[in-house]
MILORO-162214 format. One record per residue (C-alpha): residue number from 1; chain; x, y, z. Coordinates in steps of 0.5 Angstrom, whole numbers, plus 2048, in hexadecimal, padded with zeros to 3 digits. Example, Ala and Ser with C-alpha at 12.3 -4.5 7.8 and 13.67 -1.06 7.14 Angstrom:
2
NODE/num/chaine/xx/yy/zz
NODE/1/A/819/7F7/810
NODE/2/A/81B/7FE/80E
***
This chain:
343
NODE/num/chaine/xx/yy/zz
NODE/1/A/7E7/7C7/7F7
NODE/2/A/7E8/7C7/7FE
NODE/3/A/7EF/7C5/7FF
NODE/4/A/7F2/7C3/807
NODE/5/A/7EB/7C2/80B
NODE/6/A/7EA/7BA/80A
NODE/7/A/7E2/7B9/80E
NODE/8/A/7DC/7B5/80F
NODE/9/A/7D7/7B8/80E
NODE/10/A/7D1/7B5/811
NODE/11/A/7CA/7B8/812
NODE/12/A/7CB/7BE/819
NODE/13/A/7C6/7BA/81F
NODE/14/A/7C1/7BC/823
NODE/15/A/7C4/7BD/82A
NODE/16/A/7BF/7BC/830
NODE/17/A/7BE/7C1/835
NODE/18/A/7C3/7BF/83B
NODE/19/A/7C9/7BC/837
NODE/20/A/7CF/7C0/838
NODE/21/A/7D1/7C4/831
NODE/22/A/7D9/7C3/82E
NODE/23/A/7DA/7C9/828
NODE/24/A/7E0/7CA/825
NODE/25/A/7E1/7D0/822
NODE/26/A/7E6/7D3/81C
NODE/27/A/7E8/7DA/820
NODE/28/A/7EA/7E0/81C
NODE/29/A/7F3/7E1/81A
NODE/30/A/7F7/7DE/81F
NODE/31/A/7FB/7E4/822
NODE/32/A/7F7/7E9/823
NODE/33/A/7F3/7ED/829
NODE/34/A/7ED/7EA/826
NODE/35/A/7EF/7E3/826
NODE/36/A/7F4/7E3/82D
NODE/37/A/7F0/7E7/832
NODE/38/A/7E9/7E7/830
NODE/39/A/7E6/7E1/82C
NODE/40/A/7EB/7DC/82E
NODE/41/A/7E9/7DE/837
NODE/42/A/7E2/7DE/834
NODE/43/A/7E1/7D7/830
NODE/44/A/7E6/7D3/836
NODE/45/A/7E3/7D6/83C
NODE/46/A/7DE/7DC/83B
NODE/47/A/7D8/7D8/837
NODE/48/A/7D8/7D2/83D
NODE/49/A/7D6/7D8/842
NODE/50/A/7D1/7DB/83E
NODE/51/A/7CE/7D4/83D
NODE/52/A/7CE/7D1/845
NODE/53/A/7D4/7CC/842
NODE/54/A/7CF/7C9/83D
NODE/55/A/7D3/7CB/835
NODE/56/A/7DB/7CA/836
NODE/57/A/7DF/7CC/82F
NODE/58/A/7E6/7CC/82D
NODE/59/A/7E8/7D1/827
NODE/60/A/7EE/7D1/823
NODE/61/A/7EF/7D7/81E
NODE/62/A/7EE/7D8/817
NODE/63/A/7F4/7D8/815
NODE/64/A/7F7/7D1/818
NODE/65/A/7F5/7CA/817
NODE/66/A/7F6/7CA/80F
NODE/67/A/7F0/7CD/80D
NODE/68/A/7EF/7D2/808
NODE/69/A/7EE/7D7/80A
NODE/70/A/7EA/7D8/801
NODE/71/A/7E5/7D3/803
NODE/72/A/7E2/7D6/80A
NODE/73/A/7DB/7D6/806
NODE/74/A/7DB/7CF/803
NODE/75/A/7DE/7CC/80A
NODE/76/A/7D9/7CE/80D
NODE/77/A/7D3/7CD/808
NODE/78/A/7D6/7C6/808
NODE/79/A/7D6/7C5/810
NODE/80/A/7DE/7C3/810
NODE/81/A/7DE/7C9/815
NODE/82/A/7D7/7CB/819
NODE/83/A/7D8/7D1/81C
NODE/84/A/7DF/7D5/818
NODE/85/A/7E1/7DC/816
NODE/86/A/7E3/7DE/80F
NODE/87/A/7E6/7E6/80D
NODE/88/A/7E2/7E8/808
NODE/89/A/7E7/7EB/805
NODE/90/A/7EA/7E4/803
NODE/91/A/7E3/7E1/801
NODE/92/A/7E1/7E6/7FD
NODE/93/A/7E5/7E3/7F7
NODE/94/A/7DF/7DE/7F8
NODE/95/A/7D9/7E1/7FA
NODE/96/A/7DB/7E9/7F9
NODE/97/A/7D4/7EC/7FD
NODE/98/A/7D6/7EB/802
NODE/99/A/7DB/7F0/803
NODE/100/A/7D8/7F5/801
NODE/101/A/7D8/7F7/808
NODE/102/A/7E0/7F8/808
NODE/103/A/7E1/7FB/802
NODE/104/A/7E7/7FF/801
NODE/105/A/7E6/806/803
NODE/106/A/7DE/805/804
NODE/107/A/7E0/807/80D
NODE/108/A/7E4/80C/80E
NODE/109/A/7E4/80B/815
NODE/110/A/7E0/805/81A
NODE/111/A/7DA/80A/81B
NODE/112/A/7D9/809/814
NODE/113/A/7DA/803/813
NODE/114/A/7D6/802/818
NODE/115/A/7D0/804/815
NODE/116/A/7D2/800/80F
NODE/117/A/7D2/7FA/812
NODE/118/A/7CB/7FB/816
NODE/119/A/7C8/7FD/80E
NODE/120/A/7CA/7F7/80C
NODE/121/A/7CB/7F2/811
NODE/122/A/7C4/7F0/80F
NODE/123/A/7C6/7EE/809
NODE/124/A/7CD/7EB/809
NODE/125/A/7C8/7E6/80E
NODE/126/A/7C4/7E4/808
NODE/127/A/7CA/7E3/803
NODE/128/A/7CC/7DE/808
NODE/129/A/7C7/7DA/80A
NODE/130/A/7C3/7D9/803
NODE/131/A/7CA/7D8/800
NODE/132/A/7CE/7D4/804
NODE/133/A/7CA/7D1/80A
NODE/134/A/7CD/7D5/80F
NODE/135/A/7CB/7DA/815
NODE/136/A/7CE/7E1/816
NODE/137/A/7CF/7E1/81D
NODE/138/A/7D3/7E6/81D
NODE/139/A/7D8/7EC/819
NODE/140/A/7DF/7ED/81C
NODE/141/A/7E4/7F3/81A
NODE/142/A/7EB/7F4/81A
NODE/143/A/7EF/7FB/81C
NODE/144/A/7EE/800/816
NODE/145/A/7F3/7FE/811
NODE/146/A/7F6/804/80E
NODE/147/A/7FD/807/80A
NODE/148/A/803/807/80C
NODE/149/A/809/80B/807
NODE/150/A/811/80B/808
NODE/151/A/811/813/806
NODE/152/A/80C/818/808
NODE/153/A/805/819/805
NODE/154/A/800/81E/806
NODE/155/A/7FB/81A/803
NODE/156/A/7F8/814/7FF
NODE/157/A/7F9/819/7F9
NODE/158/A/801/81A/7FA
NODE/159/A/801/812/7F9
NODE/160/A/802/812/7F1
NODE/161/A/807/80D/7EF
NODE/162/A/808/80A/7F6
NODE/163/A/809/802/7F7
NODE/164/A/804/800/7FC
NODE/165/A/803/7F9/7FF
NODE/166/A/7FD/7F7/7FF
NODE/167/A/7F8/7F2/802
NODE/168/A/7F3/7F0/7FD
NODE/169/A/7F1/7F1/7F6
NODE/170/A/7EC/7F7/7F8
NODE/171/A/7F1/7FA/7FC
NODE/172/A/7F5/7FA/7F5
NODE/173/A/7F0/7FC/7F1
NODE/174/A/7F0/803/7F6
NODE/175/A/7F8/804/7F6
NODE/176/A/7F8/804/7EE
NODE/177/A/7F2/809/7EE
NODE/178/A/7F6/80D/7F2
NODE/179/A/7FB/80C/7ED
NODE/180/A/800/808/7F1
NODE/181/A/804/802/7EF
NODE/182/A/7FF/7FC/7F4
NODE/183/A/804/7F6/7F5
NODE/184/A/7FF/7F0/7F9
NODE/185/A/805/7ED/7FF
NODE/186/A/804/7EA/804
NODE/187/A/803/7ED/80C
NODE/188/A/80A/7E9/80F
NODE/189/A/80D/7EC/809
NODE/190/A/80C/7F4/809
NODE/191/A/811/7F5/80E
NODE/192/A/817/7F4/809
NODE/193/A/813/7F6/803
NODE/194/A/814/7FD/805
NODE/195/A/81B/7FD/809
NODE/196/A/81D/7FB/801
NODE/197/A/819/7FF/7FD
NODE/198/A/816/7F9/7FA
NODE/199/A/80F/7FE/7FC
NODE/200/A/80F/805/7FE
NODE/201/A/808/805/803
NODE/202/A/804/7FE/806
NODE/203/A/7FC/7FF/807
NODE/204/A/7FC/7FB/80E
NODE/205/A/7F9/7FB/815
NODE/206/A/7FB/801/81A
NODE/207/A/7FD/7FC/81F
NODE/208/A/7FE/7F7/81C
NODE/209/A/803/7FA/818
NODE/210/A/807/7FE/81F
NODE/211/A/808/7F8/821
NODE/212/A/80B/7F5/81B
NODE/213/A/810/7FA/81B
NODE/214/A/80E/800/815
NODE/215/A/810/806/81A
NODE/216/A/816/804/817
NODE/217/A/815/804/810
NODE/218/A/811/809/80F
NODE/219/A/810/810/812
NODE/220/A/807/811/810
NODE/221/A/801/80D/812
NODE/222/A/7FB/811/80F
NODE/223/A/7F5/811/813
NODE/224/A/7EF/80F/80E
NODE/225/A/7ED/808/80F
NODE/226/A/7EE/804/808
NODE/227/A/7EA/7FC/80A
NODE/228/A/7E8/7F9/811
NODE/229/A/7EA/7F1/810
NODE/230/A/7E3/7F1/812
NODE/231/A/7E1/7EA/812
NODE/232/A/7DA/7E5/813
NODE/233/A/7D9/7E0/81A
NODE/234/A/7D4/7DB/818
NODE/235/A/7D0/7D4/819
NODE/236/A/7D0/7CE/813
NODE/237/A/7C7/7CE/814
NODE/238/A/7C7/7C7/814
NODE/239/A/7CB/7C6/81A
NODE/240/A/7C8/7CE/81E
NODE/241/A/7C2/7CB/81C
NODE/242/A/7C3/7C6/81F
NODE/243/A/7C4/7C8/826
NODE/244/A/7BF/7CA/82C
NODE/245/A/7BC/7D0/82C
NODE/246/A/7BF/7D2/832
NODE/247/A/7C5/7D1/82F
NODE/248/A/7C5/7D5/829
NODE/249/A/7C3/7DA/82D
NODE/250/A/7C9/7DA/833
NODE/251/A/7CE/7DA/82D
NODE/252/A/7CB/7E0/829
NODE/253/A/7C9/7E4/82F
NODE/254/A/7D0/7E1/831
NODE/255/A/7D4/7E2/82A
NODE/256/A/7D0/7EA/82A
NODE/257/A/7D4/7EC/82F
NODE/258/A/7DB/7E9/82D
NODE/259/A/7D8/7ED/827
NODE/260/A/7D8/7F4/82A
NODE/261/A/7DF/7F3/82F
NODE/262/A/7E3/7F1/828
NODE/263/A/7E0/7F6/825
NODE/264/A/7E3/7FB/82B
NODE/265/A/7E9/7F9/82B
NODE/266/A/7E9/7FA/823
NODE/267/A/7E8/801/824
NODE/268/A/7ED/802/82A
NODE/269/A/7F2/7FF/827
NODE/270/A/7F1/803/820
NODE/271/A/7F2/809/824
NODE/272/A/7F8/806/829
NODE/273/A/7FB/804/822
NODE/274/A/7FC/80A/820
NODE/275/A/7FE/80C/827
NODE/276/A/804/809/827
NODE/277/A/806/80A/820
NODE/278/A/806/811/822
NODE/279/A/80A/810/829
NODE/280/A/804/814/82B
NODE/281/A/802/80D/831
NODE/282/A/806/808/834
NODE/283/A/807/802/830
NODE/284/A/80B/7FC/830
NODE/285/A/812/7FC/82E
NODE/286/A/817/802/82D
NODE/287/A/814/807/826
NODE/288/A/81B/809/823
NODE/289/A/816/80F/820
NODE/290/A/80F/812/821
NODE/291/A/80B/811/81B
NODE/292/A/807/817/818
NODE/293/A/7FF/815/817
NODE/294/A/7FD/819/812
NODE/295/A/7F6/81C/813
NODE/296/A/7F1/81A/80D
NODE/297/A/7F0/820/80B
NODE/298/A/7E9/823/806
NODE/299/A/7EC/821/800
NODE/300/A/7EE/81B/802
NODE/301/A/7E7/819/803
NODE/302/A/7E4/81C/7FD
NODE/303/A/7E9/817/7FA
NODE/304/A/7E7/812/7FD
NODE/305/A/7E0/813/7FB
NODE/306/A/7E2/813/7F4
NODE/307/A/7E6/80D/7F4
NODE/308/A/7E0/809/7F7
NODE/309/A/7DB/80B/7F2
NODE/310/A/7E0/80B/7EB
NODE/311/A/7E4/806/7ED
NODE/312/A/7E3/801/7F4
NODE/313/A/7DB/800/7F3
NODE/314/A/7DB/7FF/7EB
NODE/315/A/7E1/7FA/7EB
NODE/316/A/7DD/7F7/7F1
NODE/317/A/7D7/7F7/7ED
NODE/318/A/7DA/7F3/7E6
NODE/319/A/7DD/7EE/7EC
NODE/320/A/7D7/7ED/7EE
NODE/321/A/7D1/7EE/7EA
NODE/322/A/7C9/7F1/7EB
NODE/323/A/7C9/7EE/7F2
NODE/324/A/7CF/7F2/7F4
NODE/325/A/7CB/7F8/7F0
NODE/326/A/7C5/7F7/7F3
NODE/327/A/7C8/7F6/7FA
NODE/328/A/7CC/7FD/7FA
NODE/329/A/7C4/800/7F8
NODE/330/A/7C0/7FE/7FC
NODE/331/A/7C5/7FE/804
NODE/332/A/7CB/802/802
NODE/333/A/7C9/808/7FE
NODE/334/A/7C5/80B/802
NODE/335/A/7CB/80B/807
NODE/336/A/7D0/80D/805
NODE/337/A/7CD/811/7FE
NODE/338/A/7D1/80F/7F9
NODE/339/A/7CD/80D/7F2
NODE/340/A/7D1/809/7ED
NODE/341/A/7CF/805/7E8
NODE/342/A/7D2/7FE/7E6
NODE/343/A/7D5/7FE/7E0
***
């Protein structure tokens, strides 16, 4: 059931060659660098320059205006949203296969994430077009989500028994398999939960963790990326196909460059976040005490691969079924060299 969106859906009419094009965009999350410094300026001004003034756009963030993030695939399929963004970890409740590229512990660094997305991009295009009538235009990423803890730790093996704030089912399954206790808490409650002892650790972004004040309530942060907050940007296929071919090409090329900038910013923010928490970079705010950045050890890497083979992938297969088994075997098993048999 779609909640919070009312619209009259009509069949898109084909735009004539010289008519001005006005687009309505649902972008990424409000308040983050990706949206404020990259997406918003691109749609508000840069797309006009790229199209010699023919294309104009309005943009608003994904988490504003009453749209439910969980329903973005259906809203785009119906044409309620003509151009929109969907967070894969959120829409995975409806379509688990889409989150193949950002399964917990699959991509320990951005280089691995790039290879994963490249290997699976064709499959994402097919699933979105065939099942939801969505034309995939871009794949975006946020800075790495890592583990912050109030008490010192040396690696994943030290987390048994600790209460860990998570933000998704997949993260919770991973943390439980480590022997810790997962707690799904809203981002806004993270600092208070750590300060009051409700949680011992939290998974969140390296830079966002610094910005909300985690160094004041935690002492150590792991360098191992547990997930990345991957999202897709696409268009309702009917609206897309109704646009002139040259307009589609201008948008596609522009979004391709936009994607490259977002990835570069995410990589930069991941490293900057770790440096800010460690007190080795000049950052906004005052750091009460430098945090210890825990490096990824050979033991952590071995544990990560076991968790994928024994917990993350089998549980994903259970939620998704044979489609995910087939997709893993065809697209991602050759890259990650992890053999998993569906339960």
